[in-house]
C-alpha distance (Angstrom), angle and dihedral (degrees) to the residues before:
residue distance angle dihedral
M1 . . .
G2 3.82 . .
L3 3.78 130.0 .
I4 3.80 139.4 -125.1
I5 3.78 120.3 -119.7
T6 3.77 109.6 -145.3
A7 3.79 141.1 159.0
P8 3.82 144.0 -168.5
Q9 3.80 92.0 -97.6
S10 3.79 145.6 -13.7
G11 3.80 114.8 -68.1
S12 3.78 94.6 35.8
G13 3.81 94.8 115.3
K14 3.84 106.0 -93.0
T15 3.79 92.7 137.0
L16 3.79 92.9 44.2
V17 3.81 92.3 53.0
S18 3.84 91.3 43.1
L19 3.83 91.8 52.5
C20 3.82 92.4 44.4
L21 3.76 89.4 53.7
A22 3.82 93.6 44.0
A23 3.80 91.8 50.5
A24 3.78 94.7 44.6
L25 3.80 92.4 49.3
G26 3.82 90.2 50.2
Q27 3.80 91.6 50.4
R28 3.81 88.2 53.3
G29 3.78 89.8 54.2
L30 3.80 95.6 -107.9
S31 3.81 121.4 137.2
L32 3.79 118.1 -132.9
Q33 3.80 136.3 -154.5
S34 3.79 108.6 -158.7
F35 3.79 128.9 -167.0
K36 3.80 133.0 -170.0
V37 3.78 124.3 -149.6
G38 3.80 113.9 -133.0
P39 3.80 134.4 11.3
D40 3.82 98.6 -55.9
Y41 3.82 117.2 136.5
L42 3.80 101.9 -176.5
D43 3.81 103.0 54.8
A44 3.80 86.7 46.0
Q45 3.80 91.9 52.2
L46 3.81 91.6 51.4
L47 3.78 92.5 49.6
G48 3.78 91.5 46.4
A49 3.79 92.6 49.8
I50 3.79 95.3 46.7
S51 3.86 93.0 47.6
N52 3.84 95.2 39.1
N53 3.78 87.6 -129.7
P54 3.86 128.9 97.8
C55 3.80 111.3 -96.4
R56 3.84 111.7 -135.1
N57 3.80 124.2 -142.4
L58 3.79 117.9 -128.7
D59 3.79 106.8 -157.7
P60 3.82 116.8 155.8
I61 3.82 91.6 -172.0
L62 3.83 96.6 53.8
C63 3.79 98.4 32.3
G64 3.83 107.8 21.3
E65 3.76 130.6 -119.1
S66 3.78 97.6 -85.5
W67 3.81 92.3 55.4
L68 3.78 91.0 46.6
Q69 3.81 93.5 53.5
A70 3.81 93.6 43.9
A71 3.82 91.7 48.5
F72 3.78 93.9 48.4
H73 3.78 95.4 47.9
Y74 3.81 93.7 43.7
W75 3.81 100.6 46.7
G76 3.79 96.1 25.7
R77 3.79 92.0 64.4
S78 3.78 94.7 49.5
Q79 3.82 98.7 79.0
D80 3.82 140.1 46.3
T81 3.80 94.2 -104.8
C82 3.81 138.8 20.4
L83 3.77 134.7 -159.7
V84 3.78 135.7 170.9
E85 3.81 122.8 -151.3
G86 3.78 111.5 -147.8
V87 3.79 128.7 -139.0
M88 3.86 126.7 -113.2
G89 3.81 112.2 -42.0
L90 3.82 120.8 -11.0
Y91 3.80 95.9 -101.9
D92 3.83 99.4 32.5
G93 3.80 110.2 121.2
L94 3.78 140.4 137.1
G95 3.81 107.0 -22.9
P96 3.81 109.5 -43.3
S97 3.79 92.8 -23.7
Q98 3.82 130.1 92.2
Q99 3.81 92.9 -124.3
G100 3.74 109.6 132.4
S101 3.82 92.1 7.5
T102 3.81 127.1 131.9
A103 3.82 87.6 -105.6
H104 3.82 89.3 55.2
V105 3.83 90.9 53.0
A106 3.82 92.6 44.4
R107 3.78 90.0 55.6
L108 3.81 93.7 47.2
L109 3.80 93.4 49.9
Q110 3.80 97.5 31.9
L111 3.78 91.0 -130.7
P112 3.82 126.7 158.2
L113 3.81 121.2 -115.8
L114 3.79 128.3 -122.1
F115 3.82 104.1 -159.5
V116 3.83 116.7 -147.3
V117 3.81 114.7 -160.5
D118 3.79 125.2 -170.9
A119 3.78 97.8 -130.7
S120 3.81 96.9 174.4
R121 3.82 91.5 106.7
Q122 3.78 98.6 24.6
G123 3.81 132.5 108.2
P124 3.82 128.5 163.6
S125 3.82 89.0 -36.3
I126 3.80 85.7 79.6
R127 3.82 87.1 83.9
A128 3.82 92.7 63.7
L129 3.78 91.0 47.7
V130 3.82 95.3 50.9
N131 3.80 93.3 39.3
G132 3.79 91.7 52.2
F133 3.83 91.8 54.2
L134 3.83 90.2 46.0
H135 3.75 93.3 53.9
Q136 3.79 99.1 42.7
A137 3.76 90.3 73.4
P138 3.83 109.4 14.5
E139 3.82 92.0 173.1
L140 3.84 90.8 70.2
H141 3.79 117.9 95.0
W142 3.80 118.7 -125.8
C143 3.78 125.4 -162.1
G144 3.78 98.9 -176.0
V145 3.84 151.4 -65.6
V146 3.80 133.2 -83.3
L147 3.76 117.4 -157.4
N148 3.79 113.8 -145.4
G149 3.81 126.1 -162.6
V150 3.82 97.4 20.5
G151 3.81 109.7 178.0
S152 3.79 103.6 -155.1
P153 3.85 143.5 -18.4
R154 3.81 88.1 -91.0
H155 3.79 90.7 53.1
Q156 3.77 90.1 48.7
Q157 3.82 91.9 51.8
L158 3.82 90.9 49.6
L159 3.81 91.3 53.4
T160 3.78 93.3 44.2
D161 3.79 92.1 51.8
A162 3.82 90.8 47.9
L163 3.82 92.6 52.8
E164 3.79 97.9 41.4
P165 3.87 95.8 90.5
L166 3.80 89.9 59.8
G167 3.80 92.1 63.9
L168 3.78 92.5 -136.3
P169 3.82 112.5 135.5
I170 3.78 119.5 -122.3
L171 3.82 105.3 -130.7
G172 3.76 99.1 -178.0
S173 3.79 146.6 -1.7
L174 3.78 116.0 -153.9
P175 3.79 114.2 -160.9
R176 3.77 124.1 -126.3
C177 3.81 101.4 -90.5
E178 3.80 121.9 166.7
S179 3.81 92.1 -170.0
M180 3.80 89.5 64.3
V181 3.81 95.1 54.2
L182 3.81 106.7 121.4
P183 3.84 113.5 -123.5
S184 3.79 116.6 -115.4
R185 3.81 145.4 171.0
H186 3.79 138.9 -168.4
L187 3.84 98.8 -52.0
G188 3.81 97.9 37.2
L189 3.79 139.7 -81.3
L190 3.77 120.6 -3.5
P191 3.80 114.7 -96.8
P192 3.83 115.5 -109.7
G193 3.78 94.1 -104.5
E194 3.82 90.3 62.4
I195 3.80 98.9 46.4
H196 3.78 110.5 101.9
H197 3.82 111.3 -115.7
F198 3.80 91.9 -5.1
R199 3.82 95.3 177.5
A200 3.85 91.0 51.6
R201 3.80 88.2 49.8
C202 3.79 89.6 51.6
H203 3.82 89.8 54.4
Q204 3.82 89.8 51.1
L205 3.81 91.2 49.5
G206 3.78 90.8 50.9
A207 3.80 91.6 50.2
L208 3.81 89.5 48.9
G209 3.77 90.3 52.4
E210 3.80 92.8 48.6
R211 3.80 92.9 51.0
H212 3.80 101.0 40.1
L213 3.84 108.9 25.8
D214 3.80 124.1 71.8
L215 3.78 93.1 -121.9
E216 3.79 95.7 170.4
R217 3.82 92.0 60.4
L218 3.79 93.1 37.8
L219 3.78 92.0 53.5
S220 3.79 90.3 66.1
W221 3.82 87.2 62.0
L222 3.79 97.4 38.0
Q223 3.79 96.9 53.4
A224 3.79 107.1 113.1
S225 3.79 121.4 -129.1
R226 3.78 95.7 -109.0
G227 3.77 116.3 -159.3
T228 3.77 140.2 81.2
P229 3.80 105.9 -7.8
G230 3.75 95.7 -154.1
A231 3.81 126.6 -135.7
H232 3.77 119.2 -14.9
P233 3.85 108.1 -100.0
F234 3.85 90.0 -126.1
L235 3.79 89.2 60.6
T236 3.80 91.7 44.7
S237 3.80 92.2 50.3
T238 3.78 93.7 50.6
N239 3.83 97.6 37.5
R240 3.80 92.1 -121.8
T241 3.81 134.1 132.5
T242 3.81 95.1 -152.5
P243 3.82 131.0 25.0
P244 3.81 113.7 -92.8
A245 3.82 88.6 -124.5
Q246 3.78 88.2 69.6
H247 3.79 89.5 60.2
H248 3.81 91.9 51.5
C249 3.79 114.2 80.0
P250 3.81 106.2 -176.4
S251 3.76 118.4 -162.7
A252 3.79 119.6 -109.8
A253 3.80 87.9 -107.1
L254 3.81 93.4 55.5
P255 3.82 114.3 33.6
G256 3.79 122.0 176.7
P257 3.83 113.4 -56.2
L258 3.80 116.4 -90.0
L259 3.82 116.9 -124.4
A260 3.82 116.0 -165.2
I261 3.82 113.9 -145.4
A262 3.79 117.4 -159.6
Q263 3.78 107.0 -131.5
D264 3.77 127.7 164.6
R265 3.81 138.9 97.2
A266 3.79 91.0 -58.8
F267 3.80 95.8 47.0
C268 3.79 110.6 35.9
F269 3.84 107.7 125.9
L270 3.79 99.5 107.6
Y271 3.80 132.0 128.5
P272 3.83 114.0 -131.9
E273 3.77 88.6 -124.9
H274 3.83 92.0 65.5
G275 3.77 94.7 73.6
E276 3.81 91.4 36.6
W277 3.81 92.1 54.6
L278 3.82 91.6 50.8
E279 3.80 90.5 52.1
Y280 3.81 91.5 43.3
F281 3.84 88.0 60.5
G282 3.77 92.9 49.1
G283 3.80 103.4 -91.0
R284 3.82 127.6 127.9
T285 3.77 119.5 -133.7
Q286 3.78 133.3 -153.3
C287 3.78 129.7 176.9
W288 3.78 119.4 -121.0
S289 3.80 129.6 -170.2
P290 3.84 117.7 -145.9
L291 3.80 87.7 178.6
A292 3.84 90.3 61.1
D293 3.84 89.1 50.3
E294 3.81 90.9 -118.6
P295 3.81 123.1 167.9
L296 3.74 115.5 -121.4
P297 3.80 113.6 -85.4
E298 3.75 111.2 -89.1
G299 3.80 110.7 -93.0
T300 3.81 96.4 23.0
T301 3.80 112.0 164.1
A302 3.85 100.9 172.3
L303 3.81 138.5 17.2
V304 3.79 134.4 -140.5
L305 3.80 115.5 -162.4
P306 3.81 111.1 -172.4
G307 3.77 129.2 -167.7
G308 3.77 126.7 -89.9
Y309 3.78 138.6 115.4
P310 3.82 109.9 -43.8
E311 3.80 88.7 145.8
L312 3.86 89.4 67.7
H313 3.80 89.8 54.6
G314 3.83 101.3 36.9
E315 3.80 96.3 129.9
T316 3.79 94.3 47.2
I317 3.82 92.8 47.6
S318 3.81 91.9 46.1
Q319 3.81 88.7 58.1
A320 3.82 94.7 45.0
N321 3.79 91.7 103.5
R322 3.79 97.3 165.8
S323 3.79 92.8 51.9
L324 3.80 95.2 44.6
Q325 3.78 92.5 46.7
A326 3.81 90.0 48.2
L327 3.80 88.5 55.2
R328 3.79 92.1 50.5
Q329 3.78 92.0 48.1
A330 3.82 91.6 47.9
H331 3.76 89.4 52.5
G332 3.78 90.8 46.8
Y333 3.81 90.4 52.3
G334 3.79 88.9 53.1
L335 3.82 97.1 -113.2
P336 3.82 112.2 164.7
I337 3.82 112.7 -107.2
Y338 3.83 125.3 -163.2
A339 3.81 115.0 -168.3
E340 3.80 130.8 177.5
C341 3.83 125.6 -168.8
G342 3.78 105.7 -55.9
G343 3.79 88.0 27.3
M344 3.78 88.8 58.0
L345 3.82 90.1 51.8
L346 3.83 87.6 58.8
L347 3.83 90.0 57.3
L348 3.83 96.1 52.1
R349 3.77 125.4 98.0
T350 3.83 93.1 -119.8
L351 3.79 137.2 13.9
R352 3.80 115.3 -159.3
A353 3.78 106.4 -155.0
P354 3.85 122.4 -144.8
D355 3.81 88.2 -91.8
K356 3.90 87.5 58.9
R357 3.82 94.7 -116.0
P358 3.82 111.3 139.9
W359 3.79 116.7 -128.8
P360 3.81 120.4 -168.7
M361 3.77 114.1 -124.5
A362 3.82 131.9 -175.0
G363 3.80 95.0 -63.0
L364 3.80 97.3 -140.7
L365 3.84 90.0 127.6
P366 3.80 123.1 48.4
G367 3.77 123.1 -113.6
S368 3.77 134.6 13.3
A369 3.79 140.8 -84.3
Q370 3.77 126.7 -129.7
P371 3.81 133.1 177.9
G372 3.82 113.0 -79.2
A373 3.78 144.1 151.7
L374 3.80 121.0 -30.5
Q375 3.79 115.3 -93.7
L376 3.79 108.9 -166.5
G377 3.79 133.8 159.0
Y378 3.77 148.0 53.6
R379 3.78 116.4 -49.6
R380 3.81 134.8 -159.4
A381 3.79 104.4 -140.0
L382 3.82 123.6 -160.2
A383 3.80 111.5 -165.8
R384 3.79 111.0 -125.3
R385 3.81 96.1 -174.1
A386 3.77 141.2 6.2
S387 3.80 124.0 -81.5
P388 3.80 129.4 171.7
V389 3.84 88.5 -82.4
V390 3.83 109.5 26.8
C391 3.77 135.6 54.2
P392 3.84 125.2 -144.8
G393 3.78 111.9 -88.2
E394 3.80 95.2 23.9
Q395 3.80 117.0 132.0
M396 3.82 123.1 -144.0
T397 3.77 136.5 173.2
G398 3.77 117.8 -133.2
H399 3.79 141.9 157.6
E400 3.79 128.5 -113.5
F401 3.82 123.7 -158.6
H402 3.77 118.4 158.8
R403 3.82 145.6 101.0
W404 3.82 101.6 -134.5
E405 3.77 135.9 121.6
L406 3.78 123.7 -164.9
E407 3.78 121.2 -133.8
P408 3.82 104.5 -162.5
D409 3.73 123.7 -160.6
A410 3.76 129.6 -154.6
D411 3.81 97.1 -124.7
H412 3.76 109.4 80.9
G413 3.79 89.6 -173.1
P414 3.80 128.9 -144.7
Q415 3.80 94.4 -62.4
H416 3.79 93.1 68.6
T417 3.79 102.9 87.1
K418 3.81 94.4 164.0
P419 3.80 128.5 43.2
L420 3.81 115.3 -100.6
A421 3.78 124.8 -139.2
T422 3.80 137.1 -179.5
L423 3.79 110.2 -77.0
W424 3.82 105.9 -160.5
Q425 3.74 145.3 20.5
L426 3.81 104.3 -146.5
S427 3.79 129.2 -157.6
G428 3.78 134.3 166.3
W429 3.74 146.0 151.2
G430 3.80 109.6 -46.5
L431 3.78 90.8 -1.8
A432 3.80 127.4 117.3
P433 3.81 111.3 -132.2
R434 3.81 112.6 -96.0
E435 3.78 140.6 167.9
E436 3.74 121.4 -108.1
G437 3.78 143.2 167.6
L438 3.82 133.8 32.0
A439 3.77 128.0 -114.9
H440 3.77 150.0 160.3
S441 3.77 130.3 177.1
R442 3.83 93.2 -74.0
L443 3.85 100.7 30.6
H444 3.79 132.7 65.8
A445 3.82 115.9 -179.6
S446 3.81 124.0 165.7
W447 3.79 145.2 140.4
L448 3.79 87.7 -126.3
H449 3.80 120.2 105.0
L450 3.81 113.3 -147.2
H451 3.80 126.7 -166.7
W452 3.78 104.3 -141.7
S453 3.82 91.9 -152.1
G454 3.81 85.8 73.8
A455 3.82 92.4 52.0
P456 3.82 110.5 21.9
Q457 3.82 90.0 173.9
L458 3.81 86.6 77.2
P459 3.84 97.7 66.2
Q460 3.81 89.3 36.8
R461 3.81 90.1 58.2
L462 3.76 92.6 43.8
V463 3.79 91.7 54.1
A464 3.80 89.6 47.2
A465 3.81 90.3 50.8
A466 3.84 89.4 48.0
R467 3.82 90.5 50.8
A468 3.83 90.5 50.6
A469 3.81 89.8 50.5
Q470 3.83 89.0 48.2
K471 3.79 91.5 55.4
R472 3.78 92.1 44.6
L473 3.82 92.0 51.9
K474 3.80 90.4 47.4
T475 3.81 89.8 53.2
M476 3.79 91.0 49.2
A477 3.81 93.6 49.4
């Protein structure tokens, strides 16, 4: 069946409990399929790394309810156990509504809730807190409570006695333990590749789960519904019975187009479905590290530049001459480029890091970026002009999470072989409409993160643009 791990608010310990469970299940020899509610990349990366299995995001706003249900039932039945980590507080959704919230997903999937409460500053008042959440949506099913940050056996007994009248079982009590605090920075938790001795930390998390969570009772909820998974969600989303790539039989001289995906510590905000969608539509993918100053993979016909932390590596990237020159040459050859957030920073003339030092970037976009006000939330995006993946007048839903401001300049410079125009008009809850992004027919650059499972025409068009570039390059050779 699986369960959803939720809480009254962010910072209560959802991720800690999720990772403790994931590590403990792995140490018992059980495979796990994990999911993450919402658009978050970092919690999902941690769950995927600790379970050795890609974590899938469940976001009804970005991907739609039908995708969410198909994805959960397909991947959730593929492993021994299944858990979903919620987002923020249980009822926190779009604006004041519950749309996109953990409660929304729990209703869609009919999954029980494991409620994690930060008890470090709680006494008997914890009963009012838990009771209030129980009664706000009585139709939801609850399997129990986990107390996080318990100070002593006496404190634990006090909390247990306070909650006993509610009839909700306590399925774990994690002690207050500073050494288990997960390291973080401005956009969230550190990715697994940057956590010192990550595998040793996983072992510690598993031991913490074994000692302080009631795993025997939780296992009855975590056991996945093994069986026929049903149609692959990619097929369901595109109303097909077989992938389109199976209908395409390229000649030996012209295999599927190769799309290079930037992926390293500077560019790490990528859903696993992105590469899968490109391959579903007949493309080939290969990872590429600008941070390592790598040239583009031989035969590249399109680029995907995801978000991440280029600002933390500004000096290294500015000296990555082979990678930056490869970007400029790819743009000069007319290869389609898709860039989101941190990927767009790579394309600018200058990146001003948080310490204000300017670092030269690829220079395919005019101007510079410097730290600014926080931009966070879901956005309705109306395409103002064409890019390799969108058509004018199309509407998308994406997510924005950054602290950058663009300082454009009038001189587009010699690298700009095609005129740029504003890509989107953005709007959202509590947000005045504004213009954002830059594009032309072979370039898409925006702060906006899009989940392609909510709009599979985007990777389909990108593969088609890459195939056209492939044929054009072959003609030129």
